[in-house]
N, C-alpha and C positions, 0 to 999 in steps of 0.2 A: 187546177187550187188557185185557191183564192188566201185574204188573208183580210180577218173582219179585226176593224178597231177597237183596243179595249177599252180605250181610256184617251184620254186628253193631258199629258202629264207637263205640271207646273214646279218650278223651279225655287225656294224662294227660304227666308228664312224662317218661319213662325209660322206651321201648316197649317196648325190649326186653327189659328186668326185670321189665315192668308180664305182659307174654307169656309169662314164663318161670314168675310165678307162674299163670298162666292155666293155661298147661300141665301144673303138675302139677296142680291142682284134677280140669282134664277126663281125665287119662290121656293126652293127644293129644298128638300131634308139632307143634316150631313148623314154617313156611314154611321149606324147605329153604337160601333163599336169605337168611334172614333173619342176625344176629348182631350183636354187642354194637357197642351207636351209632348201632344202626338206627332209624330215625324213623320207619319205619310196618313194622311185625310184624303178623304172623297165626298164629294159632292153626289149626291143619287139622282139623273135629268129624271126626267119622267121618260123619255128617248134616247133610245141612243149610248153613245159610250157614257161614260161617269168625267168626272172633271178629278184629276190625282192629284194631290197637293204632298212636292217629297221636302223633305227640311232639307238644303243644301247648306256649306261652310260656306263660300264663295259667296259675294255680292253678285247684283245683276247690276251691269255694264255700257250694256251698250241694245239699243234698240229689238225688240222681238224682230225674229225673222218668222215664224207666225205668231200670229195671233189670233180673238175670240172678236167673229163680230154679231151685234146682235141687234135684233127687231121684233121690239117691245110693243107688247099690247095696246098700247098708248102712244100720245106723241112721242114720237123722239127727242123735241123740245122739252116737252111733260117728262120723259124718261131720263138725260142729261140733267137735271132740276134731282129727281130721287137717287140719283147713281152719285152727282155728287154728294149728297147727304147721308150717302151711307159711307163716304170717305173717299170717293175715285178724286180724283185733282184734271184737270182738263187740259189738256193735253192742246189740242188741235182743233181749228173750226172749217170742217170742207161744205159747212152748209151755203146753201146758191139761194141767191133771192126768188127763185122760184122754186124752192122747197126740195130741189134736188142735192143728193151732196148726204154726209155722215161730219159725227161730231167725233174725235180722236180721245181716251181721259186716259188715264194711269188706275188702277189696282192701287192699294196701301205701299206696295211694295216696288210701283210704278210699272208692271208692265201692261203697254199697254193694250188700249180695248177696243173697236169702234162700236159709237149706237147707228144704226143703221136708218132708215122710214120706216116706219108702221105702214102695215097694212090699210091703214084710214087715211095717213098725208099721202098713200099711193094715191089712194080710188079720189081725194081731194086733188088732185094733179089732173087725175085724169076727167074731173067735172068738166 
């Protein structure tokens, strides 16, 4: 027997607003029954589990033990700029002069996530 991953749950102060941010990040829609004031909201990803946002009363206080890693379809640096415009904040830079590495950002509620090199970034390094 096995278990199938149903969703990635993210505790937050405002489920709908944080889900809207991640909908913009992923370009994927919110669940059609979710709206302002929803205490649970989902972003319907194209493949795999959904992102499930669960409103909780306590604030985030420490570093995430699990985080999301994004591989953009544009360059890593362009995606970092786009995500900052959506409302992310820059946390740490682990990009290297040779083009390897990643950038750590946080969503509007402080949940950290990584932006990895894109396939085009990786191909340019292999050339």
